[in-house]
C-alpha positions as CSV (number, residue, x, y, z in Angstrom):
1,X,27.7,13.4,-4.4
2,X,24.1,12.3,-3.9
3,X,23.0,12.0,-0.3
4,X,21.8,8.6,1.0
5,X,18.2,8.5,2.5
6,X,19.8,8.3,6.0
7,X,21.9,11.4,5.3
8,X,18.9,13.3,3.9
9,X,16.5,12.5,6.8
10,X,19.3,13.1,9.4
11,X,20.2,16.5,7.9
12,X,16.5,17.5,7.8
13,X,16.1,16.5,11.4
14,X,19.1,18.6,12.6
15,X,17.9,21.6,10.5
16,X,14.5,21.5,12.1
17,X,15.3,20.6,15.7
18,X,18.9,21.6,16.3
19,X,20.1,18.3,17.8
20,X,21.1,14.9,16.6
21,X,18.6,12.0,16.2
22,X,19.2,8.8,18.1
23,X,18.3,6.6,15.1
24,X,16.8,6.3,11.7
25,X,14.2,3.7,10.6
26,X,12.6,3.2,7.2
27,X,9.8,1.3,5.6
28,X,8.9,0.7,1.9
29,X,5.9,1.5,-0.2
30,X,4.3,-1.5,-1.9
31,X,2.9,-2.8,-5.2
32,X,0.0,-5.1,-4.9
33,X,0.7,-7.8,-7.5
34,X,-2.9,-9.0,-7.3
35,X,-5.7,-9.0,-4.9
36,X,-7.4,-5.6,-4.9
37,X,-10.1,-4.6,-2.4
38,X,-10.1,-8.1,-1.0
39,X,-8.3,-7.2,2.2
40,X,-11.3,-5.6,4.0
41,X,-13.4,-8.5,2.8
42,X,-11.3,-10.9,4.9
43,X,-9.8,-12.2,1.6
44,X,-6.4,-12.9,0.1
45,X,-3.8,-10.4,-1.1
46,X,-0.4,-10.8,-2.7
47,X,1.7,-7.6,-2.4
48,X,5.4,-6.9,-2.3
49,X,7.5,-4.1,-0.9
50,X,9.3,-1.8,-3.4
51,X,12.7,-0.1,-3.2
52,X,11.2,3.4,-2.6
53,X,11.0,4.0,1.1
54,X,9.9,6.5,3.8
55,X,12.5,7.3,6.4
56,X,12.0,8.6,9.9
57,X,14.7,10.1,12.2
58,X,13.8,10.1,15.9
59,X,15.3,12.2,18.7
60,X,14.7,12.3,22.4
61,X,12.9,15.1,24.2
62,X,13.0,15.9,28.0
63,X,9.2,16.6,28.1
64,X,6.1,14.7,26.8
65,X,5.6,16.5,23.5
66,X,5.7,14.6,20.3
67,X,6.7,16.7,17.3
68,X,6.7,15.6,13.7
69,X,8.2,17.4,10.7
70,X,8.7,16.3,7.1
71,X,10.3,17.3,3.8
72,X,6.8,18.1,2.5
73,X,5.8,20.6,5.2
74,X,7.4,23.8,6.4
75,X,6.6,23.7,10.1
76,X,6.6,20.8,12.6
77,X,3.3,19.7,14.1
78,X,3.3,19.1,17.9
79,X,1.0,17.5,20.4
80,X,1.3,16.5,24.0
81,X,1.2,12.8,24.5
82,X,-1.8,13.2,26.9
83,X,-3.7,14.9,24.0
84,X,-3.4,12.1,21.4
85,X,-6.8,11.3,20.1
86,X,-8.3,10.3,16.7
87,X,-9.7,13.8,16.2
88,X,-6.7,15.7,17.6
89,X,-4.8,16.1,14.3
90,X,-5.5,16.3,10.6
91,X,-3.5,16.5,7.4
92,X,-0.2,14.8,6.7
93,X,0.8,14.7,10.4
94,X,-2.1,12.3,11.1
95,X,-0.2,9.4,9.6
96,X,2.6,9.7,12.2
97,X,0.7,11.0,15.2
98,X,-2.1,8.5,14.5
99,X,0.4,5.7,14.9
100,X,1.5,7.1,18.3
101,X,-2.2,7.1,19.4
102,X,-2.8,3.6,17.9
103,X,0.1,2.1,19.8
104,X,-1.7,3.1,23.0
105,X,-4.8,1.2,21.8
106,X,-2.5,-1.9,21.5
107,X,-1.2,-1.8,25.0
108,X,1.5,0.9,25.1
109,X,1.4,2.8,28.3
110,X,1.6,6.3,26.8
111,X,1.4,7.9,30.3
112,X,4.9,6.6,31.0
113,X,6.8,7.2,27.8
114,X,8.9,10.3,26.9
115,X,8.4,12.8,24.2
116,X,10.1,12.5,20.8
117,X,11.0,14.6,17.8
118,X,10.3,12.9,14.4
119,X,11.4,14.0,11.0
120,X,10.2,12.2,7.9
121,X,11.4,12.0,4.3
122,X,10.2,9.7,1.6
123,X,11.0,8.6,-1.9
124,X,7.6,6.8,-2.3
125,X,5.5,8.8,-4.9
126,X,2.4,10.3,-3.2
127,X,-0.9,9.6,-4.8
128,X,0.4,6.9,-7.1
129,X,-1.3,3.9,-5.5
130,X,2.0,2.7,-4.0
131,X,1.0,3.3,-0.4
132,X,3.2,6.2,0.6
133,X,0.9,6.4,3.7
134,X,1.7,2.9,4.9
135,X,5.4,3.5,4.4
136,X,5.2,6.4,6.8
137,X,3.0,4.6,9.3
138,X,5.2,1.5,9.3
139,X,8.5,3.4,9.7
140,X,7.1,5.4,12.6
141,X,5.5,2.3,14.2
142,X,8.8,0.5,14.1
143,X,10.8,3.5,15.4
144,X,8.4,4.2,18.3
145,X,8.1,0.5,19.2
146,X,11.9,0.2,19.5
147,X,12.4,3.5,21.2
148,X,9.7,3.1,23.8
149,X,10.6,-0.6,24.3
150,X,7.1,-1.9,23.5
151,X,8.2,-5.3,22.0
152,X,5.3,-5.6,19.6
153,X,5.7,-8.0,16.7
154,X,5.4,-7.0,13.1
155,X,1.8,-8.3,12.5
156,X,0.7,-6.3,15.5
157,X,2.5,-3.2,14.2
158,X,0.6,-3.7,10.9
159,X,-2.6,-3.6,12.9
160,X,-1.4,-0.4,14.5
161,X,-0.8,1.3,11.2
162,X,-4.2,0.1,9.9
163,X,-6.0,1.5,13.0
164,X,-4.2,4.8,12.5
165,X,-5.3,4.9,8.9
166,X,-8.9,4.0,9.7
167,X,-9.5,6.1,12.8
168,X,-7.2,9.1,12.6
169,X,-6.7,9.6,8.8
170,X,-10.2,8.4,8.1
171,X,-9.5,6.0,5.3
172,X,-11.4,2.7,5.5
173,X,-8.6,0.6,4.2
174,X,-7.7,-3.0,5.1
175,X,-4.4,-4.3,6.4
176,X,-2.8,-5.1,3.0
177,X,-0.5,-2.1,2.8
178,X,1.0,-2.2,6.3
179,X,1.5,-5.9,6.1
180,X,3.4,-5.6,2.9
181,X,5.6,-2.8,4.3
182,X,6.5,-4.7,7.5
183,X,6.6,-8.3,6.4
184,X,8.2,-8.3,2.9
185,X,11.5,-9.9,1.8
186,X,13.7,-9.2,-1.3
187,X,12.5,-10.7,-4.6
188,X,9.4,-12.1,-2.9
189,X,5.8,-11.2,-2.3
190,X,3.6,-11.7,0.8
191,X,0.7,-14.1,0.5
192,X,-1.6,-12.8,3.2
193,X,-4.8,-14.3,4.5
194,X,-6.6,-11.2,5.8
195,X,-8.9,-13.2,8.0
196,X,-6.4,-15.3,9.9
197,X,-3.5,-12.9,9.2
198,X,-1.4,-15.9,8.3
199,X,1.4,-14.7,6.0
200,X,3.7,-16.6,3.8
201,X,6.6,-15.2,1.8
202,X,6.6,-16.5,-1.7
203,X,9.7,-16.1,-3.9
204,X,9.0,-14.3,-7.2
205,X,12.2,-15.1,-9.0
206,X,12.0,-12.1,-11.3
207,X,15.8,-11.5,-11.5
208,X,16.5,-15.1,-12.5
209,X,13.8,-15.0,-15.1
210,X,14.9,-11.7,-16.6
211,X,11.6,-10.0,-15.7
212,X,10.8,-6.6,-14.3
213,X,7.7,-4.9,-12.8
214,X,7.3,-1.6,-14.6
215,X,5.1,1.0,-12.8
216,X,3.3,3.5,-15.0
217,X,2.2,6.3,-12.7
218,X,-0.6,8.2,-14.4
219,X,-0.1,11.2,-12.1
220,X,-3.8,11.2,-11.5
221,X,-3.9,11.5,-7.7
222,X,-6.4,9.8,-5.5
223,X,-7.4,10.1,-1.8
224,X,-8.8,7.1,0.0
225,X,-10.2,9.1,2.8
226,X,-13.0,10.4,0.5
227,X,-15.3,9.2,-2.2
228,X,-15.3,6.0,-4.1
229,X,-13.2,3.8,-1.8
230,X,-15.6,4.1,1.1
231,X,-18.6,3.5,-1.3
232,X,-17.1,0.3,-2.6
233,X,-16.5,-1.0,0.9
234,X,-20.1,-0.2,1.9
235,X,-21.3,-2.0,-1.2
236,X,-19.3,-5.1,-0.3
237,X,-20.7,-5.1,3.2
238,X,-24.2,-4.6,2.0
239,X,-23.8,-7.5,-0.4
240,X,-22.5,-9.8,2.4
241,X,-25.5,-8.9,4.6
242,X,-28.0,-9.6,1.8
243,X,-26.3,-12.9,1.1
244,X,-26.2,-13.9,4.7
245,X,-22.5,-14.3,5.1
246,X,-20.1,-12.7,7.6
247,X,-17.9,-11.4,4.7
248,X,-17.4,-11.9,1.0
249,X,-14.5,-14.2,1.9
250,X,-17.2,-16.8,2.5
251,X,-18.4,-16.6,-1.1
252,X,-17.0,-18.9,-3.8
253,X,-17.3,-19.0,-7.5
254,X,-20.2,-21.4,-7.5
255,X,-22.1,-19.1,-5.2
256,X,-22.3,-16.4,-7.8
257,X,-25.2,-17.8,-9.7
258,X,-27.4,-17.5,-6.5
259,X,-25.9,-14.0,-5.8
260,X,-27.1,-12.8,-9.2
261,X,-30.7,-13.6,-8.2
262,X,-30.5,-11.9,-4.8
263,X,-28.6,-8.7,-5.5
264,X,-29.2,-5.7,-7.7
265,X,-26.9,-5.5,-10.7
266,X,-24.4,-3.0,-9.2
267,X,-24.0,-4.8,-5.9
268,X,-23.7,-8.1,-7.7
269,X,-20.8,-6.8,-9.9
270,X,-19.0,-5.5,-6.8
271,X,-19.4,-8.9,-5.2
272,X,-18.3,-10.7,-8.3
273,X,-15.1,-8.8,-8.4
274,X,-14.2,-9.7,-4.8
275,X,-15.1,-13.4,-5.3
276,X,-13.2,-13.8,-8.5
277,X,-10.3,-11.7,-7.3
278,X,-9.8,-13.9,-4.3
279,X,-9.6,-16.9,-6.6
280,X,-7.1,-15.1,-8.9
281,X,-4.8,-14.6,-5.9
282,X,-4.9,-18.3,-5.1
283,X,-4.4,-19.1,-8.7
284,X,-1.4,-16.7,-9.0
285,X,0.3,-18.2,-6.0
286,X,-0.2,-21.7,-7.3
287,X,1.0,-20.7,-10.8
288,X,4.1,-19.1,-9.4
289,X,5.0,-22.2,-7.5
290,X,4.4,-24.5,-10.5
291,X,5.4,-22.5,-13.5
292,X,7.1,-19.2,-12.4
293,X,6.3,-15.6,-12.8
294,X,6.3,-15.7,-16.6
295,X,3.0,-17.6,-16.5
296,X,0.9,-15.3,-14.4
297,X,0.2,-12.7,-17.1
298,X,-3.4,-13.8,-17.9
299,X,-4.4,-13.5,-14.2
300,X,-3.1,-9.9,-14.0
301,X,-5.0,-9.1,-17.2
302,X,-8.2,-10.6,-15.9
303,X,-7.8,-8.7,-12.6
304,X,-7.7,-5.4,-14.5
305,X,-10.8,-6.2,-16.5
306,X,-12.7,-7.1,-13.2
307,X,-11.6,-3.8,-11.6
308,X,-12.6,-1.8,-14.7
309,X,-15.9,-3.4,-15.4
310,X,-17.2,-4.9,-12.2
311,X,-15.7,-2.8,-9.4
312,X,-15.4,0.3,-11.6
313,X,-12.4,1.8,-9.9
314,X,-10.1,2.5,-12.9
315,X,-9.8,5.8,-14.8
316,X,-9.2,6.3,-18.5
317,X,-5.5,7.1,-18.0
318,X,-5.0,3.8,-16.0
319,X,-6.9,1.8,-18.7
320,X,-4.7,3.4,-21.4
321,X,-1.5,2.5,-19.5
322,X,-2.6,-1.1,-19.2
323,X,-3.7,-1.4,-22.8
324,X,-0.5,0.2,-24.1
325,X,1.6,-2.2,-22.0
326,X,-0.3,-5.2,-23.3
327,X,-0.1,-4.1,-26.9
328,X,3.7,-3.7,-26.7
329,X,4.6,-7.1,-25.3
330,X,3.9,-7.0,-21.5
331,X,3.3,-10.5,-20.1
332,X,0.4,-9.0,-18.1
333,X,-0.7,-5.7,-16.8
334,X,-3.2,-4.3,-14.3
335,X,-4.1,-1.3,-12.1
336,X,-2.5,-1.5,-8.7
337,X,-3.8,0.1,-5.5
338,X,-7.2,1.3,-4.4
339,X,-8.1,2.9,-7.7
340,X,-9.6,6.3,-8.9
341,X,-6.2,7.3,-10.2
342,X,-2.7,6.1,-9.3
343,X,-0.7,3.5,-11.2
344,X,-0.7,0.5,-13.5
345,X,1.9,-2.2,-13.3
346,X,3.2,-4.3,-16.1
347,X,5.1,-7.6,-15.9
348,X,7.7,-7.2,-18.6
349,X,10.7,-8.9,-20.1
350,X,13.7,-6.7,-19.2
351,X,14.5,-5.8,-22.7
352,X,11.0,-4.4,-23.3
353,X,11.0,-2.0,-20.4
354,X,12.2,1.0,-22.5
355,X,9.8,0.1,-25.3
356,X,6.8,0.2,-23.1
357,X,7.9,3.3,-21.3
358,X,8.3,5.1,-24.7
359,X,5.0,3.9,-26.0
360,X,3.0,4.7,-22.9
361,X,4.3,8.3,-23.0
362,X,3.4,8.6,-26.7
363,X,-0.1,7.2,-26.1
364,X,-0.7,9.6,-23.2
365,X,0.5,12.5,-25.4
366,X,-1.8,11.4,-28.2
367,X,-4.8,11.6,-25.8
368,X,-3.8,14.9,-24.4
369,X,-3.1,13.4,-20.9
370,X,-0.4,14.5,-18.6
371,X,2.8,12.6,-19.2
372,X,3.0,9.5,-17.0
373,X,6.0,8.8,-14.8
374,X,7.5,5.3,-15.4
375,X,10.0,3.4,-13.3
376,X,10.9,-0.2,-12.5
377,X,10.4,-1.4,-8.9
378,X,12.3,-4.2,-7.3
379,X,10.6,-6.4,-4.7
380,X,12.5,-5.4,-1.5
381,X,12.8,-6.1,2.2
382,X,10.4,-4.6,4.6
383,X,10.7,-2.1,7.4
384,X,14.1,-1.9,9.2
385,X,16.4,0.2,11.3
386,X,18.9,2.0,9.1
387,X,21.1,3.9,11.6
């Protein structure tokens, strides 16, 4: 009989620490339906939580050590609460221990809380652009907030996770991923204004319309703490400075003509992606409300073209996944996540899911690429206590 996620993480906790946990919390990965790289530009995003989750079991310690173990590492990593700092830990444990440090930056009195043992397991694919990192951060944040009696609300816990990602992990990401993991509801997406942090849950209605979101994971891994992600953020910030605005959120479609005369070609294309992507998010939300999910396909397609040509964050495998889905009846398809690998998503009539899965694998084989992993994701609820 297959173990439940609660049983798996509890068993792993007991095996590593020799005592029972006091609770289990979980948080989901996410798919960003549309709105890529707009979050750190104070723009609009539209993600939803998926039904793959990271789980954390927490146990009480009599001292002030915090220990964290996981199913993807042999030995626990431990640190005294007094020694928590951005440069005190690296590797996979930074996601969990970084959250503990970041809670102190948001008012937690870490001098007067007790130590804990943490054990993490996850069903969110790593490196697939589905934010396995935010799932860990959000589950740990919710667990520590409750156990330590901090009383922080979920938008604040999203900021905690983002700070951990930025300062401890070293990835210059925005707040999209943690917000999706903490704020989502079933069969809905979160329309988030990353400047005001106002969030609205918008029903997607996929089940009633007979639609699915198919993920095509290219198995080309990416790492946001290095390389192209930071370069794209720096380019956006440089463009905003040259245009005399606080952030690219302040740019609109009718400002692009002026921007083309001020910026070099590469910076202009980076800026154009952000400005047009913000508008596509707004158009997607409006179209969903007025016509339903079946009408948003052209916006998803246009988003991918912009990421491929203007922001230049796709890879050939992701482009092939999108093209194959579109050629075999997808309503719309695009890369999802920060780019440089990861996954494509396709909005698909339920009956076409197996067709597109088969054709994507055949197309990858024909190009000599590693076989993609395909699966349907269901928009799901956000972080919660499970036991």
